[in-house]
N, C-alpha and C positions, 0 to 999 in steps of 0.2 A: 366781526367777533372773531377771537383766535381760538381754535380748537386746541387743547392741550392733551385730549384723550385719544388721539388717533395713532399713536405709535403702535399700540397693538391692536389697531382696528380689525374689524371682520369683514372680510370681502367675499361677495358669493356671486357666482354666475349660475343663474337657474333658467330653466324653460318649463313652462306650463305643461305641454303636451309632449312634442317630439323634443327629446333632450339629445343634444350632441354626445357624441363619443368622446373619451379623453384624448386630448392632441397627444402625440408623442412627444417626449421631451429628452434632452440631453444633459446630463449633469444636474439640473435643477428643475423641480416641478413647474408647470404652467398654471394658471388661473383655473384652466377646466378641470385638472386634478384636484386643486385645491379650493378651499374657500375661505372660512371665516379666520378672522384675526391673525392672518399671515402675516409676519413680520417683513418679509422680503416685499410684499406689495406696499407696505407703508414706506418703506426705504425707496422704492421705486418711484413713488409719487412725486411729482415736483411742484406740487402746490398745497395749501391748506385751505381751510375754511375762510381765513381772514383774506385769502387773496382773491376771493371772488365777491361781487357785490350781491347783497341778497335783500329782498323785501320780506321782512320777518315779521308775523303777526301772530297773536294768539287767538285763534278761532274758537268760536262756539260751534261744536259739532252737532250733528243731528240728536245726539243723546243729551244735549245740554251740557256736556263736558268741555273744559277749555282744553284745546291741543295747540301745541307750539310748532308752527311750520314755517321754514323759511324758503322763499322761492327765490331762485337765480333770477336777477334782472336780465338775464339773456332771453327769457320768456317774455312774450307780450304782456303788459301790465293788465291788460283787460280780459284775460283768461282766468277763470276761476280754479286755479289749481290748487292754491292752498286750502281753500274750502273743501274740495274734493278729496284730499289726502287727510285732512282732518276728520272728515267724515268716515273715511276709510278706516283710519287707526282705531276710531272709537267704536267702530262695528265689531273689531275683532274682540275674542274673548281675552278680558284684560282685568286689571286689578287697579291698585293705587299707583302702579307704575307708570301708568300713562300720563299722569301729571308731570313726571320727570323727563317724558321724551321730548326730544328736539330733533325734528325731521327736517331734513334739507332736499330739496328737489332742484335737480339740475339736469342740463343736457349731458349726453354721453360723454363728450370731450371733456367737461368740467369734472363728471363722476370720475373718469379715468385719471385726470390730474390730481384728484384728492385720494382717491382709493389705491390708485396704481394698476399697473398691468392692463387687462381688458376687463376688469370688474365692472359690472353694471350696478353694484350697489356694495356699501360697507357699513360697519357699525362699530362705536367703541365710545364706552363711557356715557350712555344715555344719548349719544349722538347717531342718528341713522341717515344714510347719504344714499339716494337712487334716483334714477331717471323717472320721467313722467311717460315715458312712450315705450312701446317696444323698442329694443335695440339689439342689432345682431341676432334676432330670433328670439329673444328673452322677454318674457313678461314682467314687468315691474310689480304688479300685484303678487306673484309668488316669490319674488326676491324680498318684498316687504314683509310678507308672513314669516319665511325664514328668519330674517333679520330682526323682527319683532319677537321671536323666539329667545334669541339672544338678550334681548331687551328684559325679558321676563326672567330668564336665569339670572342676569347679573343684580336683579332686585329681588332675588329669593336667597334662601339659605340651604346648604346641606352640609353645614358643619359635621364633622371636622374638614370636609373637602370643600373646595371652592364650588358654587353651583355654576358659574360660568363655564367650567371646564368639564365638571362631573355631571351636570344636569341637576334641577332641583330635587329635593329629598324624596318625594313620593314616586316621580318617575324613575329616579336612579335605582331605589329599590326594587320597583317592578321590573326593570330592566336588567337587573342583577349586575349593575356596574361594578361595585364592589369585588366580588368574585371573579368577574370577568378581568378586571385590572390585575388581580392576584394570579390568573392563570394566563397572563399576557395575551388576552383577547381584545382588550381595550386600552387605549391610551390617551387619557386626559389632557388637553392643551396642545396635542400634537399637531401642528398646522402644515406638517412637511410630507414626508413620504407615508406616514400612517394616518394621513388625514382622514381616511375612510372608516377608520376604527377609532375616531375621537368622539367620545360621548357627549361632549359640548355640542358638536355639530349634530349627533344623532338626536339630541333634544330638540334643537331648533327644527330638524326636520320633522321630528315627530309632532311638534306643535303646528307646523304647516299642514301634516297631514289630518290632524284634528279639525283644523278650520275647514280644509277642503271637503273633508267627510260631512261636516256639519252643513256645508253648501250643496251637498248631494252626490258628491262623487263616491263611486262604490269601492274603488281601489286606487287611490292616488298613486301618481309615480313617486319613485323612490332611487333618484341617480346619483346623489351625491355621497351616500354613506354606505358601508356594508349592509348588505340585505340581512345579516343576522340581527340587525337593529330595528328591522321594520316592525313598528307597533302592533301588538294585538289589542283586543279592546281593554284588557285589564291595562295595558300602558297606556292607552288613550284617555281611559278613566283617570289614571294617575296624573297625567298631563292638566287635565281640566281641574283636578283638585288642586295642583300646584298653581294654577292661575287664579281659581277663584276662592281658595281656602288655603293660603301658603303655610307651611311648617312654622310654628312659631318658636320652636325651642324645645329642650329637653322636658320631659314629665317627670316630677318628684313624687316619690313613695316614702313614707316613714313607717316603720313597723318595730314592734317590740319582740326582741329575742329572749327566750328563756328556755330552762330545761337542759337536756343534753344536746345531741347533736340536732341542729335544726336546719330545716331545708325550706326554700320557697322557690316556687317556680314563677318566672315572670314573662310575660309575652313581650317580645321585641319585633313588632311588625314594621320598623322601620331600620334601616342600615345607620350605624353611626356609633357614637361613643355611650357606653354602659358605666357608670361609676356606682361603687358600693363603699360606704364609709360606716364604722363601728364606733360606738362610744366607750366602750370597754374592751379589755383584753380577751382575745378569742382569735382562733385560726379561722381564716376567711379564704374560701375556694370558689370557683365556678365550676360548673358540671354541665356538659352537653347533653342533647337528647339521647346519644349513646351511653350514657352514664360514664364517660371519660372525663378526667379534668381537662379544663380549658386553660390555656396559658394565657393570663392578663398582658395587656400592652406595658402597664406600669404597676408596680405594687410597692408600697410604703407602709409598713406597719399595720394599720386598720383600716387602710383604704387601698382600692385597686380600681383601674380602669381597664376596660375591654372594648375593643372594636368589633362590634357586631357587624357581621359580613356575611349576609345570606342566613343566618340562624334566626329562626322565629320564635324562639323560646331559650331561655337560659335558667339553670337552677342555681341559686345561691346556697351555698352551705357554709354554716358556721359552727365550729367546735369551740364552745366556750372553755375557758380554764377553771370556771366555778359554775357548776350546772345550777347553783340556787340563785346566782347573780342575774338581774334582769339588765340587758343591753339594749341600746337604740341602735336600729340601722336605717340608714337613709340611702335611697337608690335613686339614680336620675336615669331615665331610658330616653333613647331617641325618638 
């Protein structure tokens, strides 16, 4: 099989207990500074999935779910490697995205050839590659948990932002990713010098921490991403909700508007796009909790859109041209 989705693959080097310090580099970052979806790693790779012989099988995991695992023919055929990893992934907190996963297990030299650099695992477009054994002091189970976090993000929504780079909706809101991007404290999609402030990597690590916490660790390690992203309990709860109850899209609300100046306060528990549309002639505005007008992202006649970014409520104000006429108002909130 030839993989077409590994141009933007995610490569990560992780250790469960004793994590190495970043290696110094001159001119370009090393794999120990960076991890997921680093284009330079993809370009450094000298092989793709089609260059390796695989024994691929859809296993029935211990949870009775099917899991697609391909094991390199470099491993002895009599080892139950594929079944082990099928059971491993099925035991992780997951949703329907598990059915889309294609896991590839290979010895370290082959992982290096596919992922590039010194990576011990990588991920791209539902394809997850890692080793079966500890390599260079790195534990493959921790790598797998991190990369599966990317798999979850890829299969979730955080519209209007890409969840793979920003994290899924509930965690991104809890972690205040939108305000942090505006304040130049977070850099979605940056797989280079600002990798440690990449919220896509922070979510993958937060997912790993959730799993490690559920396994009994009291304070899981946090070596890859800036410590300001370390998840508190609210963030871990949000990660779990993103896994088990994914955000399905905006919520719609229709109201009747009548009389003079009309106001309605609407809760905005999640960041994203709020839209307001009127059926009749009136002046439309949004007001913040401080009573000050809020500038919409776009406004055309009787409709406007606003990017909710940390505000947990917004007041919609309608000033009709004719106080005796009833108007229809439709809102969508993230």
